N, C-alpha and C positions, 0 to 999 in steps of 0.2 A: 304507725303507718296503717291507713285503712285499706280496704280492698280496692278502692279506686286508684290509690297510689300504687299498689302492687301491680294492677293491670297496666298502668301507665309505664311502669318500669319494664314490664315484659314486652310492651310494644316497642319501647326505645331500644331494648336489647336486640330485637329482630332487625330494626332499622340500622343500628350501629354495626351489626355483623354484616349486613348487606353493603354498607359503605366501606367497611374494611376489606371485604371480598373484592369490590371494584378497584380500590386503591392498590391492593396487593397484586392484582393481576392486570393492572394498567387498562382496565375496562371503563370507558366513559359511561357514567350512569345517567339515566334520564327518568323524569317523572311526569306522567305516569310511566311505570316501568313496563316495557313490552314483555309478553309472556315468555319469549325465548330467553330473555335475560334472567327472569326469575327462575326458569327451568335450569339454566346454567348455574345459578347460585345454589340451587338445590342439589344438583348433580355434584358440585364441587365439595359438598359436605359428606358424600358417601364414604363410609369407612372411618370417619373421624367423629361423627355424632350419631346418636341413636335416631331412629325414625321419628320418635315423638319430639325430640329436640329440634330436628329439622322442621317438622310441622309447626312447632311453636314459633320458630323464626319467621316462617312464611305467614303465619297468622298475625304476628306483630306487624309485619310489613303491610299486610292487607289492611289492618286496622288503621295504620298510619295514613294510608291512601284515603280511606273513608273520612278520617278526622280532618284531613286537609282538602276535602272536596274534590279529590281526584278519582277518576274512574279506575276500577281494578280490572286489569286485562287478563288475569289468570283464567284459564278455562280447562278444556278437556286434556290438553297436552300436559299441563301442570299437574293435574290430578293423577295422570298415569305415571309421571316422574316421581311424584311423592309416594305412590304405591310401590314403585320399584325400590326407592330408598329404604322403605320399611323392610322389604324382602332381603335387601343386600346389607342390612345392618350387621356389622361384624360381632362376633361373640365377645370381643373385648369391650364393646360398647354396651353390653347387656349385663345386668346384675342378676345373680341367681335369686330365686324367690326365697324370702325369709320363712323359717318354719312358723307355723301358726302359734299364737299365744294360747296357753292352756291354763286351766284353773290351778294345776300343779305349779306352774310358774308363779302364779300369784301367791301361793302358799310359801314358796321359796323366798319371794320378795318380802313377805310379811315377817318371816323368820330372820331375815338379813338386816332389816332396818330397825332403828331405835325409836320406839313410839313415845319416848319422852321428849323428842325433838320435833317442834312444830313443822319444820320442813319435811321431815320423813313422814309425818302423819299426813301432810298434804299430798306427797307422792303416792302414798298408799290409797288415799281417797280417790285421786285422779285415776290411778290404774284400775281400781275396782269398778268405778263408775263407767269408764269407757268400755271395759271388757263386758260387764254384765248388761250395759245399756246398748251394746253393739254400736258404739259411736266411733268417730274418727278423731284422733288426737288433734289434728289441725283445726277442728271445730270447737275445741276446748282450750287449747293452749296458744296464746299469742307468742311470737318469737321473743318478745321482751316486754317489760312493763310499759315502756314508752310507746309501744305499738298496740297497746290494748285499747279497744273501743267497745263499750257495752252494746253497740249496734251489731257487733259481729261475734262476741264471745259471752258466754253465760256468766252472770254474777250470782251471789247467794240469793238475790231476789227472784231468780229464775226457778228456784226449787219450790214445789208445791206438793202437799199431801193429796193423795187420791181419796175418793169417797169411802173406800174400804178402810183407809188408815193403815193398811198393811204394806203400802208401797209409796214411792215418791215419783213425781213427774219432774223432769228437768226440761225447761224450754231452751232450745238452741236458737238464738236470734238469727243466725245465718248458717246455711249449709250449702254444700256444693250443688245439691240437687234442687232444693227449694229456694235457694238464694235468700233474699230479704224476707220472704214469708216465714222462714224458719221452720223448725220441726220440734216435736215433743218426743222425748225418750222416757221410758218407764223403767224404774229400778225396783225390783222385787227383793224380798228377803232371801238370803242365801245361807246355807249351812256352812260353818267353817269361818276362818278368820277373814276371808275376802268378801264378807257381806257388805255391799256398797252403802247400805243405809247406816250401819254401825260405823263404817269408815268415815262417812260424811259427817255424822254427829261428832265423832272424835276430832275431825279436822276443824269444824267450826268452833268447838270448845277450846282447841289449842290455839286458834288464831281468831279470836272474837273481833279483832279490829277490822277485819274485812267486811263485817256486817254493817259498819257505820257509813261507808261510802262505796261507790261502785267500783270495787276491786274485782279482779277476775275471781271466779269461784275457785279456780285451781291456783291460788296464790297463798303465800305465807310471808308475813312481814319479818324482816331481819331485826336483830336486837337494836341495831343502829336506827332503823326506821321507827321503831317503837319509842326509842329515847328522844327522837327528833319530834 
């Protein structure tokens, strides 16, 4: 599934929730949807969804209007209602922040996994690379093999040595900020077991098959896949 498909599903999610809202409350819906109706849809979600979830629903509905050549009638009133929903988000809809990942956690991970198993070596390489490269997991890891596209996730071909030879550069084909322009992250040598360069070398040695075709950089073939 590529990013365009993901965006399409998010749009449909907002539209479907709007349709369910109208049906459940016996409200006749019309398109383009008047601002008062969209405001009512937003207010109805107070206490049951987080502010960001409500905003995503409205964004999906907005995008659907644009895609179908319909004017979007949301304005100042809708903006105020959305701001109010964020302030009124219940604590039950919020998640406490996760503790930050530290190098000590990476040491624990290294001591807990079996480096004779290619999958474990892959996990270690991914963890070290994302941590020391200050990356985001979602920019390295597709949710499944079938949803991988080299247009959005790095492959082994995205790794390059720097001029100094002491570090590696990994090109990310797509990031949340740069979009399809992508970004480069740099991986320098680190002391201790979580050195990302050593971990990547070990990973590629344990799973050489991913070098032959555009597999995700953060992948490891199973015994069944190798036999096939």
